[in-house]
C-alpha positions in Angstrom: 71.9 118.1 106.9 75.3 116.3 106.6 73.7 113.0 107.7 71.7 112.8 104.5 73.3 110.3 102.1 72.8 111.2 98.4 71.3 108.4 96.4 73.8 106.6 94.2 71.4 106.1 91.3 68.5 107.7 89.6 65.1 106.2 90.2 61.5 107.0 89.3 59.2 108.9 91.8 55.5 109.1 91.0 53.9 112.5 90.4 52.0 112.0 93.7 55.2 111.4 95.6 57.1 114.2 93.9 54.3 116.6 94.8 54.5 115.5 98.5 56.8 118.4 99.4 59.6 120.6 98.0 63.1 119.2 97.7 65.6 120.8 100.1 68.6 118.6 99.8 69.7 115.3 98.2 67.1 113.6 95.9 63.4 113.3 95.9 61.8 110.4 97.8 59.0 109.6 100.2 58.8 109.9 103.9 59.4 107.0 106.3 55.9 107.2 107.6 54.4 106.7 104.1 56.7 103.7 103.5 55.7 102.3 106.9 52.0 102.8 106.2 52.3 101.0 102.8 54.2 98.1 104.4 51.7 97.8 107.3 54.3 98.4 110.0 55.0 101.2 112.5 57.3 104.1 111.6 59.7 103.1 114.4 60.0 99.6 113.0 61.0 101.0 109.6 63.5 103.4 111.2 65.0 100.5 113.2 66.0 98.8 109.9 68.6 101.5 109.5 68.1 102.7 105.9 69.8 106.0 105.0 67.6 108.9 103.8 68.3 110.1 100.3 67.1 113.6 100.8 65.3 116.2 102.7 61.9 117.7 101.7 59.5 120.3 103.1 55.8 120.9 102.9 54.8 124.6 103.1 54.4 125.9 106.6 55.7 122.6 108.1 59.0 121.2 109.3 61.5 119.6 107.0 61.5 115.8 106.9 63.9 113.1 105.7 62.8 111.0 102.7 63.9 107.6 101.4 64.0 105.9 98.0 60.5 105.2 96.7 61.5 101.7 95.7 61.7 100.6 99.4 57.9 100.4 99.4 57.9 97.4 97.1 61.4 95.9 97.7 60.8 95.5 101.5 57.4 94.0 101.4 58.6 90.4 102.0 61.7 91.4 104.1 61.9 89.2 107.2 62.0 92.2 109.5 59.0 93.7 107.9 57.0 90.5 108.1 57.9 90.2 111.8 57.0 93.9 112.5 53.8 93.5 110.6 52.9 90.5 112.7 53.6 92.4 115.9 51.4 95.3 114.8 48.5 93.1 113.8 48.7 91.3 117.2 48.7 94.5 119.1 45.7 95.7 117.0 43.8 92.5 117.7 44.5 92.8 121.4 43.2 96.4 121.4 40.1 95.4 119.5 39.4 92.5 121.9 39.8 94.9 124.9 37.5 97.4 123.2 34.9 94.7 122.7 35.0 93.7 126.4 34.7 97.4 127.4 31.6 97.8 125.2 30.1 94.6 126.7 30.8 96.0 130.2 29.1 99.2 129.4 26.1 97.3 128.0 25.7 95.3 131.2 26.0 98.3 133.5 23.6 100.4 131.4 21.1 97.7 130.6 18.4 99.1 133.0 19.4 102.7 132.4 20.0 103.2 128.7 19.2 106.9 129.2 22.6 107.4 131.0 24.7 105.0 128.8 27.1 107.8 128.2 27.8 108.1 131.9 28.6 104.4 132.1 30.8 104.7 129.0 32.8 107.5 130.6 33.0 105.6 133.9 34.3 102.4 132.3 36.8 104.4 130.2 38.1 106.1 133.4 38.4 102.9 135.5 39.3 100.3 132.9 42.4 98.3 133.2 43.0 94.5 132.8 42.2 94.0 136.5 39.2 96.2 136.8 36.7 94.4 134.5 35.7 91.9 137.2 35.4 94.7 139.8 33.2 96.7 137.5 30.8 93.9 136.9 30.8 92.1 140.3 28.4 93.4 142.9 26.1 96.4 142.4 28.3 99.4 143.3 29.1 100.5 139.7 25.6 99.5 138.6 23.6 101.4 141.2 25.7 104.3 142.5 26.1 106.2 139.1 22.4 106.1 138.6 21.7 107.2 142.2 24.0 110.2 141.8 22.6 111.1 138.3 19.0 111.1 139.6 20.0 113.1 142.6 21.9 115.7 140.6 19.2 116.1 137.9 21.4 118.1 135.5 20.0 120.4 132.9 20.4 119.0 129.4 23.1 121.6 128.6 25.1 120.5 131.7 25.0 116.8 131.2 28.7 116.5 130.0 29.8 118.4 133.2 27.6 116.1 135.3 29.2 113.0 133.8 32.6 114.4 134.6 31.7 115.1 138.2 30.0 111.7 138.8 32.9 109.8 137.2 35.3 111.7 139.5 33.3 110.7 142.5 33.4 107.0 141.5 37.1 107.3 140.7 37.9 108.6 144.2 36.0 105.7 145.7 38.5 103.3 144.1 41.5 105.2 145.4 41.8 104.4 149.1 44.8 106.8 149.4 42.3 109.6 149.0 40.1 108.6 151.9 40.3 110.8 155.0 42.3 109.6 158.0 41.1 110.1 161.5 43.6 112.3 163.4 43.2 110.4 166.6 42.7 106.8 165.6 44.7 107.1 162.3 42.0 104.9 160.7 40.7 105.7 157.3 37.0 106.7 156.9 35.2 105.5 153.8 33.9 108.2 151.6 30.5 109.7 152.4 29.1 108.6 149.1 29.8 104.9 149.9 27.8 105.2 153.1 24.9 106.8 151.1 25.0 103.8 148.7 25.4 101.1 151.4 22.4 102.5 153.3 20.4 103.2 150.2 19.8 106.8 151.3 17.4 108.6 149.1 18.1 112.3 148.4 14.8 113.4 150.0 15.9 111.8 153.2 19.4 113.5 153.3 19.8 116.2 150.7 22.7 117.7 152.7 24.7 114.5 152.4 24.3 114.5 148.6 25.1 118.2 148.5 28.4 117.6 150.4 29.3 114.8 147.9 28.8 117.0 144.9 30.4 120.1 146.4 33.5 118.1 147.3 33.7 116.7 143.7 33.3 120.1 142.1 36.0 121.6 144.3 38.3 118.7 143.5 37.8 119.1 139.7 37.7 122.8 139.3 38.5 124.8 142.5 41.3 122.9 144.2 43.7 125.7 143.9 41.7 128.3 145.9 41.0 128.6 149.7 38.6 125.9 151.0 35.8 128.3 152.1 35.8 130.3 148.8 36.1 127.1 146.8 33.1 125.6 148.6 31.0 128.8 148.0 31.8 128.8 144.3 31.1 125.1 144.1 27.7 125.6 145.5 27.0 128.3 142.9 28.1 125.8 140.1 25.9 123.1 141.6 22.9 125.4 141.6 23.5 126.3 137.9 23.9 122.8 136.6 21.1 121.1 138.5 17.4 121.4 138.2 17.0 120.5 141.9 16.7 123.1 144.6 19.7 122.8 146.9 19.7 124.2 150.4 22.0 127.2 150.8 25.4 126.2 152.0 26.8 127.3 155.4 
């Protein structure tokens, strides 16, 4: 605690601030995070200004924390560094809000014809979103059609819908990661995922339930059972698929 500089003068601390912890060393004050919140800047921006703490306080059952003179909340309001930091924070917040608006619009476009699975599209956009992905998500029909195809094929029970969303999002995520595609041992060429072939050929589940089963089993294994031997992992994945889906799946193997 030797780095705590005692305050050189007495100053008033409100009852609210005085009650915000027990004094351990130095003089009573308020935390840097509360000062930063009042000033509308980040804690790091306040700390970067180099003010010395005037004491150390402690809230019951929590760690000790440094405190600063309460007058800093008012005296720093128009400080050039505070004005600059506040502007940066506001700009970052505005950028985040703009991106959030675009994400919501993207979800709205994708789920327009299938509002019943809007949560699936929300999870998909959240997983795949980055500044370069917005155009990919909205161009073409892959991310519009394939999530709905997989949802209708899986037919999850109501109690298993969250799990189904996770599985389908993982399948779509793998499609975007070409490094995960299988490589032919002889030709060294990559093979596109089975699920892409299903979508390109518009294969209905009644026409090839085995193909859909293999897609779901691979995703379940990847998400939950990747650390156990392949045969046992596939067997357990089939059991999970049966439990979460209303559809009758053919026995594996």
